C-alpha positions as CSV (number, residue, x, y, z in Angstrom):
1,M,-131.0,137.0,287.0
2,E,-133.5,139.2,287.6
3,V,-135.8,141.6,284.9
4,E,-136.6,144.6,285.6
5,R,-137.9,147.4,284.0
6,V,-138.2,151.2,284.9
7,F,-140.2,154.1,284.0
8,G,-139.4,156.9,284.2
9,E,-141.8,160.1,284.0
10,N,-143.9,161.7,280.6
11,N,-142.2,163.5,278.1
12,L,-138.6,162.9,278.6
13,G,-138.5,162.4,275.5
14,H,-138.1,158.9,273.1
15,G,-138.0,155.8,275.6
16,I,-135.3,153.4,275.1
17,Q,-135.4,149.3,275.0
18,S,-132.7,147.2,274.8
19,Y,-131.4,143.4,275.5
20,D,-129.0,142.7,277.3
21,R,-125.0,142.7,276.4
22,S,-122.2,141.1,279.7
23,V,-119.9,143.4,279.2
24,T,-117.4,140.2,278.6
25,Q,-119.8,138.4,276.7
26,H,-120.5,141.1,274.3
27,P,-119.0,140.8,271.0
28,I,-117.3,144.5,271.2
29,A,-116.2,143.3,274.6
30,A,-114.5,140.3,273.8
31,G,-115.1,139.1,270.3
32,W,-117.7,136.6,271.0
33,V,-122.1,136.8,271.7
34,D,-124.7,134.8,272.9
35,E,-128.2,135.1,272.0
36,P,-130.7,138.6,272.0
37,D,-133.1,138.3,275.1
38,Q,-135.1,140.1,273.5
39,N,-137.3,139.0,270.4
40,P,-135.9,140.5,267.6
41,S,-139.6,141.8,266.2
42,D,-139.3,144.2,268.4
43,A,-136.8,146.1,266.8
44,P,-137.4,148.7,265.3
45,T,-137.2,148.3,261.2
46,Q,-135.1,151.7,259.1
47,D,-138.1,153.0,257.8
48,G,-139.1,154.2,261.9
49,A,-141.8,151.5,262.3
50,G,-141.9,150.7,266.4
51,Y,-141.0,154.5,266.9
52,V,-143.2,157.2,268.4
53,D,-143.8,160.8,269.3
54,A,-141.7,162.0,272.3
55,A,-144.3,164.3,273.5
56,T,-146.7,161.1,274.5
57,V,-144.3,158.4,275.9
58,A,-142.5,157.9,278.7
59,L,-139.1,157.0,279.1
60,R,-138.8,153.0,279.3
61,F,-135.7,150.7,280.0
62,A,-136.3,147.0,280.0
63,S,-133.0,145.1,281.0
64,I,-131.1,142.1,282.5
65,T,-129.0,142.4,285.1
66,L,-126.4,139.4,286.0
67,A,-125.3,139.2,289.0
68,N,-122.1,140.3,289.3
69,E,-122.0,142.3,286.3
70,S,-120.0,144.9,286.5
71,E,-116.5,145.2,288.3
72,V,-116.6,149.3,289.5
73,P,-116.7,150.1,293.1
74,A,-119.3,152.0,295.1
75,T,-117.9,155.4,296.0
76,S,-115.1,155.1,297.9
77,E,-112.2,157.6,299.5
78,E,-110.0,154.6,297.9
79,P,-108.8,154.5,295.0
80,A,-109.3,151.4,292.9
81,K,-108.0,148.9,290.9
82,V,-106.9,149.8,287.6
83,T,-107.9,146.3,286.4
84,P,-109.0,146.6,281.9
85,R,-112.2,145.4,283.6
86,L,-112.1,148.4,285.2
87,I,-112.1,150.7,282.5
88,R,-114.2,148.3,280.5
89,D,-116.6,149.0,282.7
90,V,-116.7,152.4,283.6
91,M,-115.8,153.7,279.8
92,G,-119.2,151.3,279.2
93,S,-121.7,153.8,281.7
94,M,-120.5,156.2,277.6
95,A,-123.2,155.2,275.2
96,T,-121.7,154.8,271.8
97,G,-122.9,154.4,268.4
98,V,-122.4,151.1,266.8
99,C,-120.1,150.7,263.7
100,V,-118.8,147.8,260.8
101,V,-115.7,148.1,260.3
102,T,-114.6,147.4,256.3
103,T,-111.5,147.1,254.0
104,K,-110.6,145.2,251.2
105,W,-108.1,141.9,251.5
106,D,-106.2,140.1,248.7
107,G,-109.8,141.3,246.9
108,D,-112.0,139.8,249.3
109,D,-115.0,142.2,251.5
110,V,-113.7,141.3,254.6
111,A,-115.0,143.8,257.8
112,M,-115.4,143.9,262.2
113,T,-117.4,144.6,264.3
114,A,-116.0,147.4,266.7
115,N,-117.2,151.1,268.5
116,S,-114.6,152.2,269.1
117,V,-114.4,155.4,266.0
118,T,-114.6,158.9,266.9
119,S,-114.0,162.2,264.3
120,V,-110.9,163.9,264.7
121,S,-110.9,166.9,262.9
122,L,-113.9,168.6,260.5
123,D,-110.5,170.0,258.9
124,P,-108.8,168.4,257.3
125,P,-112.1,165.7,256.8
126,L,-110.5,162.9,259.4
127,V,-112.5,159.8,261.6
128,L,-110.4,157.1,264.0
129,V,-111.1,153.5,264.7
130,C,-109.0,151.8,266.6
131,I,-108.1,148.2,266.6
132,A,-106.9,145.6,268.0
133,K,-103.2,144.6,268.0
134,G,-103.6,140.3,268.0
135,A,-106.8,141.2,265.3
136,R,-106.8,139.7,262.3
137,F,-108.4,142.4,261.2
138,R,-105.6,144.8,262.0
139,E,-103.1,142.7,258.8
140,A,-106.2,143.8,256.8
141,I,-107.0,148.1,257.0
142,V,-103.1,148.1,257.0
143,S,-102.3,146.5,254.4
144,S,-105.7,148.1,252.7
145,N,-104.8,151.8,253.1
146,V,-108.9,152.5,252.6
147,W,-111.7,151.5,254.9
148,G,-115.2,152.2,255.4
149,L,-117.2,152.7,258.6
150,S,-121.5,152.1,257.7
151,I,-123.0,153.3,260.7
152,L,-125.9,150.7,262.2
153,D,-129.0,151.4,262.5
154,A,-131.6,150.6,265.2
155,G,-132.5,146.8,263.9
156,A,-128.9,145.5,262.7
157,Y,-127.5,144.0,265.7
158,E,-127.8,141.0,264.3
159,I,-124.9,142.6,262.0
160,S,-122.9,143.8,265.3
161,S,-123.0,140.0,266.7
162,H,-121.8,138.5,263.3
163,F,-119.2,141.0,262.1
164,A,-117.8,140.5,266.1
165,R,-117.8,137.2,266.0
166,P,-114.6,135.5,265.7
167,G,-112.7,132.9,264.0
168,R,-115.2,133.6,260.5
169,E,-114.1,133.0,257.0
170,R,-112.0,135.4,255.6
171,A,-114.2,134.3,252.1
172,G,-117.4,135.2,251.9
173,Q,-118.4,137.5,254.6
174,M,-120.3,139.9,253.2
175,S,-122.0,137.2,251.1
176,A,-125.6,137.8,253.6
177,M,-125.2,141.0,254.3
178,A,-126.7,143.6,251.7
179,Y,-124.7,146.1,251.2
180,R,-123.2,148.6,248.2
181,H,-119.1,149.7,246.9
182,G,-117.3,153.0,247.4
183,A,-117.6,155.2,244.8
184,V,-114.8,156.7,245.3
185,T,-112.1,153.0,247.3
186,G,-114.2,150.4,246.4
187,V,-115.1,149.1,250.1
188,A,-118.1,147.0,251.1
189,L,-120.6,149.5,252.7
190,L,-124.0,148.2,254.2
191,E,-127.2,149.0,254.0
192,A,-128.7,148.4,256.5
193,S,-126.7,151.8,258.4
194,V,-128.3,155.3,258.9
195,G,-125.1,156.9,257.8
196,V,-121.5,155.3,255.8
197,V,-118.1,156.8,255.1
198,E,-114.8,156.3,253.7
199,C,-111.6,157.1,254.1
200,E,-108.6,156.7,253.1
201,T,-105.6,155.7,255.9
202,H,-103.8,159.9,257.1
203,E,-101.8,158.0,260.0
204,I,-102.0,155.2,262.1
205,H,-100.5,155.0,265.6
206,D,-99.8,152.9,268.7
207,G,-102.6,153.0,271.2
208,G,-101.4,150.1,273.8
209,D,-102.6,147.0,273.0
210,H,-104.7,148.7,269.8
211,L,-103.8,151.1,266.8
212,I,-105.1,154.4,265.8
213,I,-105.7,153.8,262.7
214,V,-106.8,158.1,261.7
215,G,-108.5,158.2,258.2
216,R,-109.0,160.7,255.8
217,V,-112.6,161.0,255.0
218,V,-113.3,160.9,251.0
219,N,-116.6,160.4,250.4
220,A,-119.7,160.3,253.6
221,S,-123.6,160.1,253.6
222,R,-125.9,159.7,255.8
223,S,-129.4,158.1,255.2
224,G,-133.1,159.5,256.0
225,E,-133.6,161.4,259.4
226,G,-136.9,158.8,259.7
227,S,-133.4,156.7,260.9
228,H,-132.3,156.1,264.1
229,P,-129.2,154.1,265.6
230,L,-128.4,151.3,267.4
231,L,-126.4,151.9,270.7
232,F,-124.1,150.4,273.1
233,H,-124.1,150.3,276.5
234,R,-122.9,149.2,279.5
235,G,-122.9,146.2,277.1
236,R,-126.5,145.9,275.9
237,Y,-127.3,146.9,272.2
238,C,-130.5,149.5,272.7
239,W,-132.8,151.5,271.3
240,F,-135.1,154.0,270.7
241,V,-139.0,153.6,270.7
């Protein structure tokens, strides 16, 4: 295992810190998680502690590289064999935010971590989330017809890991979390978020081994300007510093 630190030029904007999640080990990719390699106290808090002015900080990226971490081939004239792992590796090159999707299941608040989330339309206001057909959460969100998105803040990677672990008890999933119930749908919305969205299911489409759930936004809000999102890139959680 090799620890590598790369320092970029000054004045490139906010730095980035990360701790490793092997693509095959990361909860969003595989449904389970190991412990973070970086002390959680190093993560910035929601009030902005740990952030520095863009004009005075170098672009910093700390990573731990694991052997055989990626199957993405070097540039070649020969086309690569398209495998699920290859697709995951290539698409993992695109940094995303991390959301917790919440809904009601026979009166219980239930949730799962997802980063396959995007805006679809502004008029009407539509967003989508992709849910694996084999996930227990699929039954919950399909039967409920209402759901929420909590876009996690930079310090919330432990929350992300919690809701990505399989085999959680259905009841009491939110018991250790700070949350409120949405004013329109009543679904749980996490406080450790830079923004939250409430949705009513608009359409459901088949998407291979996933369902594509399109929701009509019925309520939305965001945190103050000082908040920053949790990021996920190439199997790692990242945040701005």
